[in-house]
Every structure is written in structure tokens, then in C-alpha cells.
Residue, then its C-alpha position, 0 to 999 in steps of 0.5 A: m614576613l616577620d623572618r624576612f624583616a629578621m634578615w635585617g637583624p644582623t645589619g641592625a646589630a652592626v649599625i648599633t655596634c659601630w655605634i657604641c664603639r664609634i665606628d665610621i660606618r662609611t669605612l665599610g665596604w659598601q663601595w660598587p666593586s668591578t662588574r665581573w665580581l657582580v656576574l660572578g656573585y650572580c653566577v656561581p649559585p646557579l653553577y653549583s646548584a644546576v650540578a646537584y639538581l642534574c645528577v638528582w634527575a638523572f638518577i631518581p626516576q620522575a624526580f624531574a617535574l618540569d609540568a608541575f613548575m609550569s603549571a605553578v610559573a605560568g598559574a601565577y601570572n594568569l596564564a594556566d592555559y599558556k604554561v610554555f609562554g607563561t614560564f619560559v617567557v614571563g614567569i623565568p624572565l621576571l625572575l632572573t631580573v625582578g626576582i633577583i632584585a627582590s631577593l637582594t633586598w632581604a639577603l642584603g640585610e645579612e650580609l651586611g652584617w655578615r661579611d661587611f662588618l663581622f667577617p673582616r674583623l674576625m679575619a684581622r684576627f683569626g686570618f681568611r680560613g678562620a674567619c670563613l669558619i666562624s663567620g659561617l658557623i654563626w650563620a648557620v646557628w643564626h638560622y637554627p630557630g626557624l629550622v627547629w620551630g618555624h617552617y625554614n625546613a624541607g621536613t626530612n630528619p632534624v639531625y641530618a637537616l641540621t647537618c647537611f645545613t650547616l656543612s652547605i652554609t659554612a661552605a658558602a661563607f668560604i665563597s662569600g669570604w672570597l668575594r669580600l676580599r677579592s672584590g673589596s665590596v660587599w655587594p657581590c656577596a649580597l649578590l651571592h646570596a639573593s641568587h642562591n635563595l632565588f635558584v635554589q628555592s624558586i626555581f631548582d626546587g620547584l622543577t624537583a618532585k619530592t618523591g623517594p630519597v629526593l628531599y635528603l638530597t635536594t633542597e638546602f638541607g640536602l646532601a647533593l647541594t651540600l658537596t656541590t656547594g663546597l666543591a664550588a667553594w674549594i675551587l674558587c678558594r685555590y685562587p688568593a683572595a689576598r685583598q684587605p678587606a675596607g675599613v681594617a687594618l690587618q695584622 
């Protein structure tokens, strides 16, 4: 549970910095955006995740573990004898609604620091690509203690896992930075983060058997998700993200 509360560390740092530097926190990107940006933030992660996991399921025998997933989901609601009902009528609908709200509660703690405070100021100095790259690397390194010394890893070779994770999260920073500029708000970024955590960790990983080379391709530390996240970033960033971040005058 402590790692969850640690996700609010970037927000705490941003608030303290605003207080020390006398920055009005009301100038940050708190405003509610157009619904289309929220929908995009929610839908992009399951799309790039589905491409990665579908390829793994298609080419690695017995990688698709639907029965085990249904047993776990239905069992969590004491519906083990009604696995289909417990999974598709109760479990998954609750994950996609109540679950995303719970995930958003924690993801927002990071995004208020990374995208609401840090990203616009990096962009004022280094431009869009520089800001995405630097904020993505900071975001990745911030997770390293949990990957190296904690339980936040897939159990594969540490160098391989850190490399894939760093590339994947940096690509995600480009998507988040693009959303931050296009929407003028931090909320789509927080929803993107929450949706990624929910779909990858709670759904796609649960549907995947840990067999053969699967761990080296899936989870947030595998090559397949790294490639599809990078592809999503490349596709979105082809469209100009020229909007100015709230509260920061770009030079």
C-alpha cells in the first residue's frame, strides 16, 4: 500500500515547489477538458495493449489463459461456480467503471507532478520533443527503486526489464505530453495513466499464461508492449500538438 501513496510524491513535490517559488497553483492545468480528450485518454491504452497481447496469444501456444482469468475474477466475487457470469457480467464491468476510478485516484498523484507541473516548464525550455523525452526519462527512473528492490517487476533479466520499461514509459510520456497540449488539461493524461495500469495489470496480464518467452514480451517490462506503445506515440505525435500549456508562457 505504501507504493500507492508514493504515487502522490510528484504532486507533493510540485506543490512544495509552487509554494517556494510563489507559483499560483490555480495557473496549472486543472480545467476540465472536452469529452473527446477524456475518451481518447481512456481508449488509447487498451488499443495498443490489445495489439501486443493478441500477437503473443496468436504465436505462443497456450499463452491465452481465459479459464484461469475467469476463475480469478469470478472467485474474487464469490462466484467461482458461475465463472462466465462472474467475469463478464460482474467483474469486468466493475473493473471498467469503478476500477478505473480507483486507478485514477493513484495515477492522478503522479500526473499532477509530471504532466501538470513539470512538462509545461520543460517544454518552455526544450520544446515538445525535449520535454517529452526528459519527463519520460525522469518518470522511468523514479520507478527504478520499485523495479530493482521491490516487487514491481516481472521477474525477467533486470537489465532487459529496465530497458523495455524505460523505452515504454518514455513512449507513453510522448502520448501524455501530446494529450496535455491538445486538451490543455492534465485530466486526459491522468486517465491515460489509469487506463494503462488497469488494462495491462488487471486484464491483459491476467489473461496471459506465464509460459515460455511470454514474460519477455508482455507486462510493462516486455518487448511487445514497448513496441506497440511506441507505435501509438508515433501515430499520435504526427498530428501537431501546438497548444500552449496552461499557466506557462512559451518562448
